[in-house]
C-alpha positions in Angstrom: 153.3 109.9 87.2 155.3 113.1 88.9 153.9 115.8 91.5 153.3 118.4 89.0 150.4 116.4 87.1 149.0 114.2 90.5 148.4 118.2 91.2 146.6 118.7 88.0 144.8 116.0 87.9 143.5 116.5 91.5 142.8 120.2 90.9 140.8 118.9 87.3 138.4 116.4 90.1 137.9 119.6 91.9 136.9 121.7 89.1 135.0 118.5 88.2 133.2 117.9 91.2 131.8 122.0 91.5 130.3 121.8 87.6 128.9 118.9 89.0 127.6 120.0 92.2 126.7 123.1 90.1 124.2 121.0 87.6 123.0 118.9 90.8 121.8 121.9 92.2 120.3 123.4 89.1 118.8 119.8 88.3 117.2 120.2 91.9 115.6 123.0 91.9 114.7 122.3 88.4 112.7 119.1 90.0 111.7 121.1 93.4 109.5 122.9 90.3 107.7 120.4 88.0 107.1 118.7 91.5 105.2 121.6 92.6 104.0 122.7 89.0 102.0 118.5 89.1 101.3 119.3 92.8 99.6 122.6 91.9 97.2 120.4 88.5 96.8 117.6 90.9 95.1 119.8 94.1 92.8 121.9 91.6 91.8 118.3 89.8 90.9 117.1 93.2 89.3 120.4 94.1 86.9 119.8 90.3 85.8 117.0 91.7 85.2 117.5 95.6 83.4 121.1 95.2 80.7 120.2 93.5 79.6 117.2 96.0 80.9 119.1 99.0 78.6 121.6 96.9 75.6 119.2 96.7 76.2 118.6 101.0 75.2 121.9 101.3 72.6 122.3 99.2 71.1 119.4 101.3 72.5 120.4 104.9 70.7 123.8 104.5 67.1 122.6 102.5 66.5 120.5 106.3 67.7 123.6 108.0 64.5 125.4 106.0 61.9 122.3 106.1 62.8 123.0 109.9 61.9 126.7 109.1 58.8 125.9 107.3 57.6 122.8 109.7 57.6 125.8 112.5 56.0 128.0 110.1 53.1 125.6 108.8 52.5 125.0 112.5 52.5 128.5 113.9 50.0 128.7 110.3 47.8 126.1 111.5 46.9 127.3 115.2 46.2 130.3 114.0 43.2 128.6 111.6 42.1 126.5 114.2 41.8 129.0 116.9 42.8 126.4 119.4 46.0 124.9 119.4 46.7 121.4 119.1 50.6 120.0 117.9 50.1 118.3 114.3 51.5 114.9 114.3 53.5 116.4 111.5 55.9 117.3 114.6 56.0 114.6 115.7 56.6 112.4 112.1 59.1 115.6 111.4 61.5 115.1 114.4 60.9 110.9 114.1 62.3 111.2 110.5 65.5 113.8 110.8 66.8 112.3 114.4 67.8 109.5 111.8 69.5 111.8 108.9 72.9 112.3 110.5 73.4 115.9 109.1 70.7 117.4 111.1 71.5 119.2 114.0 71.0 117.8 117.0 70.1 120.8 119.1 67.1 121.3 116.5 65.7 117.8 117.0 66.1 118.6 121.5 64.3 122.1 120.7 61.3 119.0 119.0 62.0 117.5 121.6 60.8 120.4 124.0 57.8 121.5 122.1 56.5 118.3 122.0 57.0 117.6 125.3 54.9 121.2 126.9 58.0 123.1 128.3 58.4 125.3 124.8 55.9 126.0 122.2 56.1 126.1 118.7 56.3 129.9 118.8 59.6 130.0 121.1 61.2 128.0 118.1 59.9 130.8 115.9 60.4 133.7 117.8 64.1 132.3 116.9 64.2 131.0 113.5 66.0 134.0 112.0 69.0 132.8 115.0 68.2 129.3 113.9 68.7 129.8 110.5 71.8 132.1 110.9 73.7 129.8 112.8 73.0 126.7 111.6 72.7 127.5 107.5 75.9 126.9 105.9 77.1 129.4 102.8 78.1 127.9 99.3 81.4 128.9 97.9 
């Protein structure tokens, strides 16, 4: 092989490398785009699976907060009807049941404990029910 032939072959090698790099770049770009599309598709599928569970969990949690409000308002109604206030067993029963419910706010259990121990009245809670609901109720998405 003479010098010109070697030079031409080296130039051909360089040209082939450039073409290969250009094609590799195109393939890499296409690969990234397709991977992103697949990931997005799976994210949507995961959300379709998870969202109903999260929505149901929020509904259950908000139902617990509503049950707390109902308990307080029922106690207030009992006091109005009897004109003599004695804390009903419903408050203690409710408190003892809710302590074992993992998602029930411990702060609300503490408020019931204060009422049961006589440090606070049920009215103290009733006056703050809107504040309590705003703090603890979770929005549905």
